[in-house]
C-alpha positions in Angstrom: 83.9 70.0 127.6 87.1 68.1 127.1 87.3 64.9 125.0 89.1 61.8 126.4 91.4 59.2 124.9 90.3 57.1 121.9 88.9 53.7 122.1 88.0 50.9 119.7 86.1 52.0 116.5 82.3 52.0 116.8 80.6 49.7 114.3 78.7 52.4 112.4 79.4 55.9 111.1 78.7 58.9 113.3 75.2 60.3 112.7 74.7 64.1 112.8 71.2 65.6 113.0 71.1 69.0 111.3 68.9 71.7 112.8 68.9 75.0 110.9 66.9 77.9 109.5 64.3 77.7 106.6 64.4 81.4 105.5 68.0 81.8 104.4 67.8 85.4 103.2 66.1 86.7 106.3 68.2 84.9 108.9 71.7 84.7 107.4 71.8 87.8 105.1 69.5 90.2 106.9 69.8 89.3 110.6 73.4 88.2 110.7 74.6 90.3 107.7 76.6 87.4 106.2 77.3 88.1 102.5 76.0 85.6 100.0 79.5 84.5 98.9 80.7 84.0 102.5 77.5 82.1 103.3 78.0 79.8 100.3 81.6 79.1 101.4 80.4 78.1 104.8 77.9 75.7 103.3 80.5 74.1 101.1 83.0 73.8 103.9 80.5 72.3 106.4 79.2 69.8 103.8 82.8 68.7 103.0 83.5 68.1 106.7 80.2 66.2 107.3 80.7 64.0 104.2 82.7 61.5 106.3 79.7 60.9 108.5 75.9 60.2 108.1 73.5 63.2 108.3 69.9 63.5 109.1 67.5 66.5 108.4 63.9 67.5 108.0 63.5 67.7 104.2 62.1 71.3 104.2 63.8 74.1 102.3 66.6 76.0 104.1 70.2 75.8 105.2 70.1 72.1 106.0 68.8 71.1 102.6 71.5 73.2 100.9 74.2 71.5 103.0 72.7 68.1 102.1 72.9 68.9 98.3 76.6 69.9 98.7 77.2 66.8 100.9 75.9 64.6 98.1 78.4 66.2 95.7 81.2 65.3 98.0 79.9 61.7 98.0 78.8 61.8 101.6 78.1 58.4 103.4 74.4 58.6 103.8 71.5 61.1 104.1 68.4 60.4 106.1 65.2 62.4 105.7 63.5 62.5 109.0 59.8 63.3 108.3 56.3 62.9 109.7 54.9 61.0 106.7 51.6 60.2 108.4 50.7 63.6 109.8 47.1 64.5 109.3 47.0 68.0 110.8 49.8 69.9 109.1 50.8 67.4 106.4 53.9 67.3 104.3 52.8 69.0 101.2 55.3 71.9 101.7 58.3 69.6 101.4 57.1 66.4 99.7 58.7 67.2 96.4 62.1 67.6 98.2 62.1 63.9 99.0 62.6 63.3 95.3 65.4 65.7 94.6 68.3 64.4 92.5 71.9 65.7 92.7 74.1 64.8 89.7 71.8 61.9 88.8 71.6 60.5 92.4 68.7 60.6 94.7 69.4 63.1 97.5 67.9 61.1 100.3 69.1 57.5 100.8 66.5 56.6 103.4 63.4 58.2 105.1 62.8 57.8 108.9 59.0 58.2 109.5 58.2 60.0 112.8 54.4 59.8 112.1 53.4 63.3 113.3 54.9 66.7 113.5 54.5 66.6 117.3 56.8 63.6 117.5 59.1 65.0 114.8 59.9 68.1 116.8 59.9 66.3 120.1 62.5 63.7 119.1 64.3 64.9 115.9 67.7 65.6 117.4 67.8 62.1 119.1 68.2 60.4 115.7 71.8 61.7 115.8 74.7 61.0 118.0 75.3 64.7 117.5 73.0 67.6 116.9 74.5 70.4 114.8 72.7 73.7 115.2 73.1 76.1 112.3 71.3 79.2 113.6 69.1 80.4 116.5 65.3 80.5 115.9 62.1 79.4 117.4 62.4 76.1 115.5 66.0 75.3 116.3 65.6 76.1 120.0 62.5 74.0 120.2 64.2 71.1 118.6 67.3 71.2 120.8 65.4 71.9 124.0 62.9 69.0 123.3 65.8 66.6 122.3 67.7 67.2 125.5 64.6 67.0 127.6 63.7 63.6 126.1 67.3 62.5 126.4 67.2 63.2 130.1 64.2 60.8 130.3 65.6 58.0 128.2 69.0 58.3 130.0 67.2 57.8 133.4 68.1 61.3 134.6 64.5 62.3 135.4 63.5 60.9 138.8 60.3 58.8 138.6 60.2 58.6 134.8 62.2 56.2 132.6 61.2 55.4 129.1 63.1 53.1 126.7 64.1 55.1 123.6 62.8 52.2 121.4 59.3 53.1 122.7 59.7 56.5 121.0 61.3 55.3 117.8 63.5 52.3 116.8 66.1 54.5 115.0 66.9 56.8 117.9 70.7 56.6 118.6 71.5 59.5 121.0 73.7 58.3 123.8 74.7 55.0 122.1 78.3 56.1 121.6 78.9 58.9 124.0 76.7 61.5 125.8 74.3 63.2 123.4 76.2 66.1 122.0 75.2 69.5 120.8 77.5 71.5 118.5 76.8 75.1 117.8 78.2 76.5 114.6 79.1 80.0 115.8 79.3 81.9 112.5 75.5 81.2 112.2 74.5 82.4 115.6 74.8 85.8 117.2 75.5 84.7 120.7 76.0 81.7 122.9 73.1 79.8 124.4 71.6 81.3 127.6 73.4 80.2 130.8 70.4 78.4 132.2 69.8 76.4 129.0 73.4 75.3 128.9 73.3 74.2 132.5 70.1 72.2 131.9 71.7 70.5 128.9 74.6 69.4 131.1 72.2 68.3 133.8 70.4 66.1 131.3 73.7 64.2 130.7 74.5 66.0 127.4 77.5 68.0 126.3 78.0 71.2 124.3 80.7 72.3 121.9 81.1 75.5 119.9 82.8 75.5 116.4 84.1 78.8 115.2 84.5 77.5 111.7 84.5 74.4 109.6 88.0 73.4 110.7 87.0 73.4 114.3 83.8 71.4 113.4 86.1 68.9 111.8 88.3 68.6 114.8 85.4 68.2 117.2 83.8 65.4 115.1 87.1 63.6 114.6 87.6 63.5 118.4 84.1 62.4 119.0 84.5 59.7 116.3 87.4 58.3 118.4 85.7 58.2 121.7 
């Protein structure tokens, strides 16, 4: 999708929700055959590009957490942990210690957005960003992006007979505030493009999709979105 001419600057930084893989070795090294050095270079380059914006992630181990650590080293604007702090079924024991990670003497996460339960977390996670950056194809990332655009369709008034205010879901949802909710796929971390049908449903929801072949293209896309 093409990007239009720039307008007046939006009063807050661009927010980017990171959706990625937990098992780095299996996905990136074994499935995609990306050498460790090359993978590390991608992480550094992505983090540097994102440092001019705010980022959000689930604080579980994996590629998003590694990018967040590098982002902090580049003095990125702000990191949000999006987490179901009150979940009673699955709990947060597996990532709770990550909420207290320090990077060079600074707390990694600047703020935590509580989604209450894992059901709500997965259903709405992407919507906490103006942009959803997908860093690999898995059951989890496809669930997050599919759910986000389905809910976006509802809160945008594009599902006949059903219209829910986004504030009813969570007060910190921002998708659609600046421009249509946007999905960016980082192509080095995914084997093939999204299925045709899924792409068409995302467009039908009112969203838009971009593919970044590398960190430079990611930077270009984000800068153009920033100026919309």
